[in-house]
C-alpha positions in Angstrom: 0.0 -0.1 0.2 1.3 3.6 -1.2 2.1 5.7 2.1 -0.4 8.6 1.0 -3.4 5.8 0.9 -2.5 4.2 4.0 -2.4 7.3 5.9 -5.6 8.2 4.3 -7.1 5.0 5.6 -5.7 5.6 9.1 -7.8 8.9 9.4 -10.7 7.0 8.2 -10.2 4.2 10.7 -9.6 6.9 13.8 -12.8 8.8 12.7 -14.8 5.6 12.7 -14.1 5.1 16.2 -16.9 7.3 17.3 -18.4 4.4 19.7 -15.5 5.1 22.2 -17.1 6.8 25.2 -15.2 10.0 26.3 -13.3 8.0 29.2 -11.4 6.1 26.6 -10.4 8.8 24.0 -6.9 8.2 24.8 -7.3 4.8 23.4 -8.2 6.2 20.0 -5.2 8.4 20.2 -3.2 5.1 21.0 -4.4 3.6 17.6 -3.8 6.6 15.7 -0.1 6.7 16.9 0.5 2.9 16.0 -1.0 3.8 12.6 1.2 6.8 12.2 4.1 4.8 13.2 3.3 2.3 10.7 2.7 4.6 7.8 6.4 5.6 7.9 7.8 2.1 7.8 9.1 0.3 5.0 11.3 -2.3 6.5 9.1 -5.5 7.3 10.7 -6.3 10.3 10.6 -3.0 11.7 6.7 -2.9 11.1 6.2 -6.1 12.8 8.6 -5.0 15.7 6.4 -1.9 16.3 3.0 -4.0 16.0 4.5 -6.3 18.7 4.8 -3.6 21.2 1.1 -3.4 21.5 0.9 -6.8 23.1 1.5 -7.8 26.7 2.7 -11.4 26.6 4.9 -12.4 29.5 8.7 -12.0 28.4 10.4 -15.0 27.0 6.8 -16.6 26.1 6.6 -17.9 22.7 2.9 -18.3 21.9 2.1 -20.2 19.0 -1.4 -21.4 19.5 -3.7 -18.7 18.3 -5.7 -21.8 17.0 -6.7 -22.4 20.6 -6.9 -18.7 22.0 -5.2 -15.5 20.7 -3.5 -12.8 22.6 -5.4 -9.5 22.6 -3.5 -6.4 22.1 -2.9 -4.1 25.3 -5.3 -1.5 23.7 -8.0 -4.0 23.5 -7.9 -5.1 27.2 -7.5 -1.4 28.2 -10.6 -0.6 26.4 -12.8 -3.4 28.1 -11.6 -2.1 31.3 -12.6 1.3 30.6 -15.7 0.3 29.3 -16.6 -1.8 32.3 -15.6 1.1 34.6 -18.0 3.4 32.7 -20.9 0.9 32.8 -20.6 0.0 36.3 -20.5 3.8 37.6 -24.1 4.1 36.6 -25.4 0.7 35.4 -29.0 1.4 34.6 -28.2 5.0 32.9 -25.2 3.5 30.9 -26.9 0.4 29.8 -30.2 1.7 28.9 -30.3 5.5 29.5 -27.4 6.9 27.6 -27.3 3.5 26.3 -23.7 2.5 26.0 -25.4 -0.8 25.0 -26.6 0.9 21.9 -23.1 1.3 20.6 -23.0 -2.3 20.1 -24.7 -1.8 16.8 -21.5 0.1 15.4 -19.6 -3.2 16.0 -22.2 -5.1 14.4 -21.9 -3.0 11.4 -18.1 -2.9 11.8 -18.1 -7.0 11.9 -20.5 -7.1 8.7 -17.6 -5.3 6.7 -14.9 -7.4 8.4 -16.7 -10.7 6.7 -17.8 -9.0 3.6 -21.5 -9.2 4.5 -24.5 -7.0 5.1 -25.3 -5.6 8.6 -28.7 -7.4 8.3 -26.7 -10.7 7.9 -24.6 -10.7 11.2 -25.1 -11.6 14.6 -23.0 -11.0 17.6 -22.3 -14.1 19.4 -19.9 -15.6 22.1 -18.0 -18.4 19.9 -18.3 -20.8 17.0 -20.0 -23.3 19.0 -22.8 -21.0 20.1 -23.3 -19.9 16.3 -23.3 -23.4 15.0 -25.7 -24.6 17.6 -28.1 -21.4 16.6 -27.8 -22.4 12.8 -28.5 -26.2 13.5 -31.5 -25.8 16.0 -32.8 -23.3 13.7 -33.2 -25.3 10.8 -36.5 -27.4 10.0 -35.0 -30.8 9.7 -36.8 -34.1 9.9 -36.2 -37.7 10.4 -34.1 -39.1 7.7 -32.8 -35.8 6.4 -28.9 -36.0 6.0 -26.1 -33.7 7.0 -22.8 -34.3 5.1 -19.8 -33.4 7.1 -16.2 -34.7 7.8 -14.4 -36.8 10.3 -12.0 -33.9 11.0 -14.5 -31.5 12.3 -14.0 -29.9 15.6 -16.2 -30.7 18.6 -17.7 -27.3 18.6 -18.9 -27.7 14.9 -20.1 -31.4 15.2 -22.0 -31.4 18.4 -25.0 -29.3 17.0 -25.6 -32.1 14.4 -25.2 -34.9 16.9 -28.0 -32.9 18.8 -30.2 -32.9 16.0 -29.4 -36.6 15.3 -30.5 -37.6 18.7 -33.7 -35.2 19.1 -35.0 -35.4 15.6 -33.5 -38.5 13.8 -31.3 -36.4 11.4 -28.7 -38.7 10.0 -25.0 -37.5 10.1 -22.9 -38.8 6.7 -19.1 -38.5 7.1 -16.6 -38.0 4.6 -13.1 -39.6 5.5 -10.5 -36.7 4.9 -7.8 -37.7 2.7 -4.4 -37.4 4.2 -2.3 -35.8 2.8 -4.7 -33.4 0.4 -2.6 -32.7 -2.7 -5.4 -30.8 -4.6 -8.7 -29.7 -4.1 -10.3 -32.1 -6.7 -9.7 -34.7 -3.9 -12.2 -32.9 -1.9 -14.8 -32.1 -4.5 -14.8 -35.7 -5.6 -15.7 -36.8 -1.9 -18.4 -34.2 -1.7 -20.1 -35.3 -5.1 -19.9 -39.1 -4.0 -21.5 -38.4 -0.6 -24.3 -36.3 -1.6 -27.7 -38.2 -1.8 -31.3 -36.9 -2.4 -31.8 -36.8 1.3 -28.8 -34.4 1.8 -30.0 -31.1 3.2 -27.0 -29.6 4.9 -23.2 -29.7 4.0 -21.0 -28.6 7.0 -17.5 -27.9 6.7 -14.8 -26.4 8.4 -13.3 -23.2 6.7 -9.8 -24.3 8.2 -9.2 -28.0 9.0 -8.7 -28.0 12.7 -6.1 -30.9 12.8 -4.4 -30.4 9.6 -4.7 -26.4 9.0 -5.9 -26.9 5.4 -8.2 -24.5 3.8 -11.3 -26.0 2.2 -12.1 -25.1 -1.2 -15.6 -23.6 0.1 -16.2 -21.5 -3.3 -16.0 -24.9 -5.3 -18.0 -26.7 -2.9 -20.7 -24.1 -2.9 -21.0 -24.7 -6.8 -21.8 -28.4 -6.0 -24.3 -27.6 -3.2 -26.2 -24.5 -4.1 -27.6 -26.0 -7.7 -29.0 -28.6 -5.3 -30.6 -26.4 -2.7 -28.2 -27.8 0.1 -27.5 -25.5 2.9 -23.8 -25.0 3.1 -22.7 -24.4 6.6 -19.3 -23.4 7.7 -17.4 -23.4 11.0 -15.0 -20.5 10.5 -13.3 -20.5 14.0 -9.8 -20.3 12.6 -10.0 -17.9 9.7 -11.4 -14.2 10.5 -8.4 -12.4 11.7 -5.7 -14.8 10.1 -7.2 -14.7 6.3 -9.0 -11.7 5.1 -12.4 -13.4 4.7 -15.0 -12.7 2.4 -18.1 -14.8 2.9 -19.7 -13.8 -0.3 -16.7 -14.8 -2.1 -16.7 -18.4 -0.5 -20.3 -18.9 -1.2 -21.5 -20.1 2.2 -25.0 -19.8 3.5 -23.8 -19.5 7.1 -20.5 -18.9 8.9 -19.8 -19.1 12.6 -16.6 -17.8 13.9 -14.8 -17.3 17.2 -13.4 -13.7 17.5 -11.0 -14.5 20.4 -9.0 -16.7 18.6 -7.1 -15.0 15.4 -9.0 -11.7 15.5 -7.4 -11.1 19.1 -10.7 -9.8 20.5 -12.1 -10.2 24.2 -12.4 -13.9 25.3 -16.1 -14.9 24.7 -16.6 -13.0 21.6 -17.7 -14.4 18.0 -19.6 -13.9 15.1 -22.4 -15.6 12.8 -23.3 -14.9 9.3 -26.5 -15.9 7.8 -27.0 -15.1 4.1 -29.9 -13.1 3.5 -31.3 -15.3 0.9 -31.5 -18.4 3.4 -32.9 -16.4 6.7 -36.4 -17.8 6.1 -34.6 -21.4 6.7 -32.5 -20.7 9.8 -34.7 -19.3 12.6 -33.4 -20.2 15.9 -35.1 -18.5 19.2 -32.0 -16.2 19.9 -32.8 -14.4 16.6 -36.7 -14.6 16.5 -36.7 -10.8 17.4 -34.1 -9.8 14.9 -30.3 -9.5 14.3 -29.5 -6.6 16.5 -26.9 -7.0 19.3 -29.7 -6.5 22.0 -33.3 -7.7 21.2 -36.2 -9.4 23.3 -34.7 -12.9 22.4 -31.1 -12.3 23.0 -31.5 -10.7 26.6 -28.8 -8.7 28.2 -25.3 -8.8 26.6 -21.8 -8.2 27.9 -21.4 -4.7 26.4 -17.7 -4.0 27.5 -16.4 -7.4 25.7 -18.5 -6.3 22.6 -17.1 -2.8 22.5 -13.7 -4.3 23.0 -14.3 -6.7 20.1 -15.0 -3.7 17.8 -11.6 -2.0 18.6 -9.9 -5.4 18.1 -11.4 -5.3 14.4 -10.1 -1.6 14.1 -6.8 -2.8 15.2 -6.9 -5.4 12.3 -8.1 -2.5 9.8 -5.3 -0.2 10.9 -2.6 -2.7 10.0 -4.4 -4.0 6.8 -6.1 -7.4 6.9 -4.3 -8.4 3.7 -0.8 -7.4 5.2 -1.7 -9.6 8.2 -2.8 -12.6 6.3 0.6 -12.3 4.4 2.7 -12.2 7.6 0.8 -15.0 9.1 1.5 -17.1 5.9 5.3 -15.7 5.8 5.9 -17.1 9.4 4.0 -20.3 8.7 6.3 -20.9 5.7 9.4 -20.4 7.9 8.0 -23.2 10.2 7.7 -25.3 7.2 11.3 -24.5 6.0 12.9 -25.2 9.6 10.7 -28.4 9.8 12.5 -29.9 7.0 15.7 -30.3 9.2 13.5 -32.7 11.3 13.0 -36.0 9.8 10.7 -37.3 12.5 8.0 -34.5 11.7 5.8 -35.4 8.6 3.7 -32.4 7.3 0.0 -32.8 7.4 -0.9 -29.4 5.7 -1.0 -28.9 2.0 1.5 -26.8 0.2 -0.5 -25.0 -2.1 -1.3 -21.6 -0.9 -5.2 -21.9 -1.9 -5.2 -25.0 0.5 -3.2 -23.7 3.3 -3.3 -21.0 6.0 -1.4 -19.7 8.8 -1.7 -23.0 10.9 0.5 -25.9 9.9 0.3 -29.4 11.3 2.9 -32.3 11.7 2.5 -36.0 12.3 5.2 -36.9 15.2 7.2 -40.2 14.9 9.0 -41.5 18.1 7.4 -39.2 20.8 3.7 -38.7 22.1 2.3 -35.4 20.7 0.8 -34.4 24.1 4.3 -35.3 26.0 6.1 -33.2 23.5 3.9 -30.1 23.9 4.1 -30.6 27.7 8.0 -30.6 27.5 8.1 -27.6 25.3 6.2 -25.7 27.5 8.1 -27.0 30.6 11.2 -26.7 29.5 11.3 -23.6 27.0 8.1 -21.7 27.6 6.8 -22.3 24.1 3.0 -22.7 23.7 2.0 -25.3 20.8 -1.2 -27.3 20.5 -1.6 -31.1 20.4 -3.8 -31.6 17.5 -7.1 -33.3 18.3 -8.0 -36.8 16.8 -10.7 -37.4 14.4 -14.4 -37.7 15.2 -17.3 -39.9 13.9 -20.6 -41.5 15.0 -22.5 -44.5 13.4 -21.4 -47.8 12.1 -18.4 -46.4 10.1 -17.1 -44.6 13.4 -14.1 -47.2 13.6 -13.3 -46.7 9.9 -13.5 -43.0 10.1 -11.1 -42.9 13.3 -7.6 -42.0 12.8 -4.7 -40.7 15.2 -2.2 -38.6 13.4 -0.2 -38.1 16.9 0.0 -34.5 15.4 1.3 -31.0 16.8 -0.2 -27.8 15.4 1.7 -24.5 15.1 -0.1 -21.3 14.8 1.8 -18.1 13.7 0.4 -14.6 14.1 1.4 -10.8 13.9 2.8 -11.0 17.6 5.3 -13.7 16.7 8.5 -13.0 14.7 11.3 -15.0 13.0 13.0 -15.4 16.5 9.7 -17.2 17.9 9.7 -19.7 15.0 13.6 -20.5 15.3 13.2 -21.0 19.2 10.3 -23.4 18.6 11.9 -25.4 15.8 15.2 -25.5 17.5 13.4 -26.8 20.7 11.4 -29.5 18.6 14.7 -30.5 16.9 16.4 -30.9 20.4 13.5 -32.8 21.8 13.1 -35.1 19.0 16.7 -35.9 18.7 
């Protein structure tokens, strides 16, 4: 981005922070100062060193696990505290009188822009699981209707369909994910093969929680949309790491957890429901509409939600495309260093359209859980023991696989030294 364009964008970003109360105006200035500093930086290492100053991670900690939970910038945590103090100084007046609560609508509008959606298509939630639950329980599925999914889904994107199977007789159909995935045609062939006349929903991750693979959702949408199949997406791992455009993805619904890669306060999330399918997705939570506060939503955690808005502005100030590029850059460094360790086998596809800022390895000669514990205890390095596969029903045994995998997530508060420390420690631990 040219310097003039970036400075212009900074001005617009700061001006957009009208929902910050007077008590927190210093936070606006702080964001503007960071933006001004970044506008004058041409060296990538200096740029990310400046961004890193905004975080409050303990000295010496290498946090490479945004796939589980991110680290909010100090700017965001300070904002949440400021909002809470203001709210509690006069709870009734601030919640319903001057209505600090009404400022949540500015956050919802900001979230819609962040996802490439309309404001009337986005709901503020607490996490991906809650969003997925709302979608599943809001559908009028009947006994025998089929939900197509994979054996790699996270529990938070799977339990909603298990509930529908138990309570309504819905049938879960699992695709066994290939390993490794070398091209998207492998996935598309599986989708085509598993669709039947009874398929009503296809529910897939955007980013595979086990392998870090990016599902080819736009291509899957071309298959499902012409058949009237609802394409539901567990997007827990993407917003804040990838520059997400839900319209380009072609999904009908998209649930995400903002406290992961978006670096928002813990317990914040988003749900997108495409306008054209809202007559099919009707949970109680959205009975009174999509506004942040309604008769069917009840009272919300206003300080957290406003902090969520500031986290999005933090990303916008740096640039969402630039953040994605940085996440991938560091992830590629992980891949390069892992080539030095024979006992690590890459599970994540190499193609950019099938990969992300999260990369996974199968470990030979050591337990993944013990390895993760050792790295944290001896080196203060936080990685993730990747989950195993899940499935139910008659084919459950065939669907179950244990990759003994570790997962490494790189974000903008990380740097090359973090990656090298982690890979050196892995190399030492694995001999």
